[in-house]
Legacy VTK file of the C-alpha trace (Angstrom):
# vtk DataFile Version 3.0
C-alpha trace
ASCII
DATASET POLYDATA
POINTS 369 float
0.000 0.000 0.000
1.404 3.350 -1.041
2.197 5.675 1.858
0.403 9.016 1.733
2.524 12.192 2.001
2.333 13.892 5.407
-0.320 16.568 5.776
1.366 19.976 6.235
0.816 21.446 9.681
-0.376 25.010 10.212
3.114 25.918 11.353
4.708 24.518 8.189
2.143 26.179 5.954
2.756 29.497 7.731
6.506 29.161 7.336
6.167 28.291 3.661
3.860 31.262 3.094
6.298 33.591 4.874
9.298 32.395 2.874
7.369 32.733 -0.395
6.104 36.257 0.349
8.880 37.560 2.623
9.365 40.894 0.819
5.640 41.698 0.612
5.117 40.727 4.244
8.056 42.895 5.330
6.622 45.892 3.479
3.179 45.196 4.931
4.517 45.012 8.476
6.510 48.223 7.911
3.399 50.045 6.668
1.410 48.652 9.591
4.045 50.011 11.990
3.855 53.421 10.306
0.045 53.596 10.340
-0.168 52.206 13.873
2.104 54.924 15.199
0.425 57.614 13.115
-2.970 56.760 14.659
-1.712 56.388 18.216
0.831 59.215 18.218
0.345 61.686 21.054
2.231 64.799 22.096
5.979 64.788 21.713
6.419 65.200 25.485
3.986 62.416 26.398
5.737 60.128 28.907
4.138 56.990 27.477
5.450 57.877 23.995
8.969 58.410 25.331
8.904 55.102 27.219
7.508 53.277 24.184
10.237 54.660 21.914
12.934 53.683 24.428
11.490 50.161 24.617
11.358 49.843 20.819
14.982 50.969 20.510
16.068 48.536 23.241
14.492 45.652 21.325
15.968 46.885 18.034
19.398 47.276 19.588
19.266 43.767 21.043
18.250 42.243 17.705
20.931 44.243 15.893
23.625 43.063 18.318
22.477 39.456 17.862
22.535 39.854 14.070
26.075 41.236 14.146
27.343 38.547 16.506
25.785 35.799 14.396
27.485 37.186 11.281
30.942 37.321 12.914
30.491 33.929 14.567
30.465 34.940 18.244
26.866 33.837 18.783
25.401 30.460 17.891
21.656 29.956 18.142
20.044 26.814 19.444
17.594 24.940 17.230
14.728 26.619 19.037
16.441 29.991 18.685
16.844 29.475 14.949
13.110 28.860 14.600
12.344 32.180 16.231
15.192 34.032 14.498
13.812 33.406 11.014
10.971 35.812 11.872
13.154 38.534 13.384
13.066 40.598 10.160
9.332 41.179 10.643
9.936 42.539 14.151
12.788 44.751 12.929
10.679 46.172 10.073
7.755 46.905 12.381
9.971 48.685 14.927
11.835 50.714 12.303
8.538 51.617 10.625
7.113 52.798 13.927
10.130 54.767 15.137
10.992 56.392 11.812
7.381 57.422 11.269
7.349 59.108 14.695
10.545 61.040 14.027
9.572 61.951 10.463
6.249 63.366 11.698
7.843 65.311 14.570
10.579 66.711 12.339
7.978 67.630 9.693
5.858 69.643 12.151
8.919 71.726 13.093
10.310 72.138 9.584
9.952 75.413 7.714
12.995 76.294 5.641
13.876 74.459 2.446
16.942 72.958 4.134
14.745 71.439 6.835
12.427 69.911 4.242
15.477 68.435 2.527
16.269 66.668 5.803
12.671 65.393 6.043
12.820 64.077 2.466
16.127 62.393 3.208
14.717 60.741 6.329
11.534 59.653 4.550
13.613 58.374 1.627
15.729 56.211 3.939
12.585 54.950 5.618
11.039 53.846 2.314
14.298 52.645 0.769
14.700 50.193 3.624
11.804 48.238 2.075
13.453 47.893 -1.351
15.154 44.503 -1.781
18.224 45.949 -3.540
18.651 48.458 -0.720
18.216 45.701 1.853
21.079 43.793 0.212
23.399 46.497 1.501
22.648 44.789 4.780
24.123 45.655 8.124
25.471 49.197 7.455
21.970 50.362 6.472
20.417 49.024 9.673
23.193 50.610 11.729
22.548 53.947 10.002
18.791 53.739 10.641
19.312 52.686 14.257
21.806 55.540 14.828
19.292 58.036 13.401
16.644 56.712 15.791
18.908 56.960 18.854
20.137 60.451 17.943
16.601 61.680 17.207
15.308 60.325 20.520
17.870 62.246 22.552
17.542 65.312 20.296
13.895 65.471 21.435
14.453 64.281 24.999
16.838 66.947 26.300
14.935 70.055 25.082
11.815 68.545 26.700
13.725 67.854 29.923
15.579 71.179 30.121
12.778 73.360 28.772
14.460 75.108 25.865
16.281 74.497 22.600
19.875 75.450 21.940
23.442 74.232 21.824
23.436 72.728 25.339
20.419 70.399 24.797
21.779 69.466 21.357
25.234 68.575 22.650
23.780 66.637 25.580
21.715 64.587 23.121
24.653 64.164 20.763
27.049 63.004 23.474
24.474 60.724 25.133
23.757 59.025 21.809
27.492 58.610 21.136
27.985 57.243 24.675
25.146 54.704 24.316
26.433 53.409 20.981
30.017 53.488 22.255
29.022 51.417 25.288
27.318 48.849 23.027
30.450 48.685 20.874
32.808 48.290 23.839
30.637 45.678 25.535
30.112 43.496 22.470
32.746 44.053 19.807
35.965 45.589 21.147
38.862 43.193 20.603
36.888 41.010 18.196
38.761 38.925 15.631
36.548 40.552 12.969
37.445 44.097 14.018
38.095 45.462 10.512
34.781 44.087 9.212
32.979 45.531 12.243
34.564 48.937 11.755
33.450 49.032 8.125
29.892 47.795 8.728
29.104 49.127 12.206
31.498 51.740 13.605
32.005 53.963 10.560
28.278 54.171 9.603
27.401 55.163 13.214
30.145 57.814 13.274
28.978 59.068 9.857
25.421 59.609 11.130
26.690 61.556 14.154
28.869 63.779 11.965
25.911 64.386 9.644
23.728 65.479 12.590
26.507 67.705 13.903
26.863 69.467 10.549
23.066 69.521 10.163
22.569 71.338 13.454
25.038 74.127 12.692
23.738 74.581 9.139
20.064 74.598 10.290
19.435 71.442 8.283
17.783 69.743 11.277
14.394 71.233 12.284
14.180 72.781 15.792
12.134 70.004 17.410
10.193 70.153 19.747
9.100 73.714 18.815
6.499 73.995 16.038
4.427 76.842 14.593
0.846 75.569 14.473
-0.785 78.669 12.984
0.356 82.083 11.707
-1.375 84.960 9.930
-1.278 88.694 9.097
-3.971 90.911 10.680
-5.078 94.521 10.997
-5.752 94.223 14.702
-5.331 91.657 17.479
-7.437 91.610 20.638
-7.410 89.207 23.569
-10.957 88.309 24.608
-11.964 85.682 27.179
-8.648 83.900 26.929
-8.660 83.878 23.116
-6.725 85.941 20.607
-8.881 87.422 17.837
-7.269 88.713 14.659
-9.208 90.850 12.168
-8.457 90.624 8.460
-9.684 91.396 4.948
-9.582 88.711 2.285
-11.959 87.686 -0.524
-13.671 84.352 0.106
-12.057 82.710 -2.898
-8.525 83.241 -1.515
-9.178 80.509 1.014
-5.496 79.550 1.157
-4.407 82.891 2.583
-3.556 83.246 6.262
-5.233 86.456 7.313
-4.537 89.477 5.090
-1.548 88.411 3.022
-2.681 91.023 0.496
-2.594 93.833 3.056
-4.433 96.964 1.868
-3.002 99.678 4.111
-4.783 102.905 4.990
-3.440 105.710 7.110
-3.219 104.622 10.738
-3.246 100.871 10.005
-0.869 98.574 11.865
0.459 95.254 10.608
0.100 92.460 13.151
1.547 88.965 12.828
-0.310 86.590 15.146
0.903 83.043 15.711
0.541 80.024 17.947
3.633 77.969 18.764
3.554 74.500 20.269
6.211 73.544 22.790
6.225 70.907 25.546
5.019 71.417 29.119
7.383 73.414 31.384
9.054 74.767 28.259
10.202 78.399 28.515
12.118 79.994 25.683
12.103 82.820 23.173
11.424 83.067 19.482
12.170 86.040 17.265
9.927 87.511 14.590
12.302 88.800 11.929
10.746 91.270 9.489
12.353 91.264 6.039
11.569 93.695 3.210
12.252 92.973 -0.462
14.240 96.051 -1.445
14.591 96.679 -5.179
18.342 97.316 -4.778
19.429 95.245 -1.775
17.023 92.324 -2.051
15.632 90.844 1.154
16.937 92.984 4.023
16.211 92.709 7.744
14.149 95.667 8.981
13.118 94.656 12.486
13.384 91.879 15.069
10.668 91.384 17.665
11.350 88.939 20.541
8.469 86.813 21.785
8.659 84.749 24.979
6.870 81.397 24.780
5.558 79.126 27.502
4.825 75.498 26.655
2.159 73.003 27.627
-0.914 74.192 25.724
-2.114 71.725 23.066
-3.126 74.512 20.674
0.171 76.312 21.232
1.290 79.482 22.969
-0.259 82.578 21.355
1.571 85.819 20.732
1.940 88.558 18.140
4.241 91.246 16.831
3.023 94.650 15.670
4.537 97.121 13.236
3.208 100.636 12.576
6.056 101.993 10.421
6.336 100.083 7.186
6.985 100.472 3.467
4.768 99.371 0.623
5.966 96.203 -1.059
6.757 92.571 -0.349
7.454 91.446 3.191
8.477 88.197 4.846
8.308 87.240 8.498
10.667 84.464 9.603
10.126 82.929 13.022
13.423 81.785 14.539
14.195 79.917 17.727
16.679 81.252 20.281
19.452 79.216 18.628
18.781 80.762 15.218
16.857 77.951 13.488
13.791 78.742 11.404
10.533 77.287 12.679
8.003 79.167 10.530
7.549 81.908 7.957
4.887 83.882 6.139
5.052 86.163 3.076
2.701 89.070 2.444
2.395 92.216 0.346
1.467 95.696 1.598
-0.310 97.974 -0.874
-1.593 101.496 -0.346
-5.381 101.815 -0.119
-6.687 105.328 -0.775
-10.331 104.298 -0.589
-12.622 105.641 2.142
-15.286 102.970 1.689
-16.283 101.048 4.826
-14.363 97.799 5.359
-16.010 94.575 6.515
-13.467 92.698 8.594
-13.464 88.967 9.240
-12.095 87.281 12.326
-9.640 84.487 13.058
-9.606 83.011 16.539
-6.392 81.596 18.029
LINES 1 370
369 0 1 2 3 4 5 6 7 8 9 10 11 12 13 14 15 16 17 18 19 20 21 22 23 24 25 26 27 28 29 30 31 32 33 34 35 36 37 38 39 40 41 42 43 44 45 46 47 48 49 50 51 52 53 54 55 56 57 58 59 60 61 62 63 64 65 66 67 68 69 70 71 72 73 74 75 76 77 78 79 80 81 82 83 84 85 86 87 88 89 90 91 92 93 94 95 96 97 98 99 100 101 102 103 104 105 106 107 108 109 110 111 112 113 114 115 116 117 118 119 120 121 122 123 124 125 126 127 128 129 130 131 132 133 134 135 136 137 138 139 140 141 142 143 144 145 146 147 148 149 150 151 152 153 154 155 156 157 158 159 160 161 162 163 164 165 166 167 168 169 170 171 172 173 174 175 176 177 178 179 180 181 182 183 184 185 186 187 188 189 190 191 192 193 194 195 196 197 198 199 200 201 202 203 204 205 206 207 208 209 210 211 212 213 214 215 216 217 218 219 220 221 222 223 224 225 226 227 228 229 230 231 232 233 234 235 236 237 238 239 240 241 242 243 244 245 246 247 248 249 250 251 252 253 254 255 256 257 258 259 260 261 262 263 264 265 266 267 268 269 270 271 272 273 274 275 276 277 278 279 280 281 282 283 284 285 286 287 288 289 290 291 292 293 294 295 296 297 298 299 300 301 302 303 304 305 306 307 308 309 310 311 312 313 314 315 316 317 318 319 320 321 322 323 324 325 326 327 328 329 330 331 332 333 334 335 336 337 338 339 340 341 342 343 344 345 346 347 348 349 350 351 352 353 354 355 356 357 358 359 360 361 362 363 364 365 366 367 368
């Protein structure tokens, strides 16, 4: 009697399905991690978020160390360990998808200048490229780069939240803490290894490269000034504080729905230009931003005409409200750039001032901040 072939178990069928569709499953898990974090993402200073990110990075770091040690032959898995290890890529993709989505979103909310958006595009490009098979073949250096970005970003957010302001001191604390954490991992696991040259090429140099990139990025304003973010900004004829709310009055035809207040400012005698904004910053955050008023001079180009300091206090979900007022101005094109105390751009708005000789009544609209 002919023996029937064994019936595949659920476990075997699952393993076969995974091996057949590994790339698609990896992309799916990555997207799930991104969407999951997008839907559950809270405030940047939320303690649960900070703990969750630290936990994710601890798991990622552990898996990365195991992967490196397996490749250089200093770690041998048991048969049971091998069965679990074949699924570790799914865990790694989920964790990278979650962490990189968090940092991309937080950097995006603080980005304003073109250089900052270049950094966001670079980060998003790395995040998506990690799902391309040819990119994945680059292997370990890519994962080290992504992990280093995650660790550096975490501490870049953590210290301004802890200290209560942005600047060189919080940046350097984050930079040195990240370098110390990665240096400790290196010393504990790989110093003196027989595969030292391979480890330097695939682990040490990529991590150092990321840190140098962040260092250059900070001093060239490439990296957005997280955790500060302009939530709303507009140009108004008048600003009044009523019942705890800031009310800005403006003129704008209904079809120019994209304008923020009166970006086509029709100025009559006695009018003042007010720039009203709300800035998000974490709880217990006390710092300053500067409203820099630039005028497009026909001979000199954009030239700085005024700087108005604005103290901000964090903790409010809708952001700290404040405004700058200017009564002496020229007709023409203007630009307001909002800069943090360490000189990084966090927001901007362009508008044009034109003379209005009409005496017809004006019907103002209102924006509430």
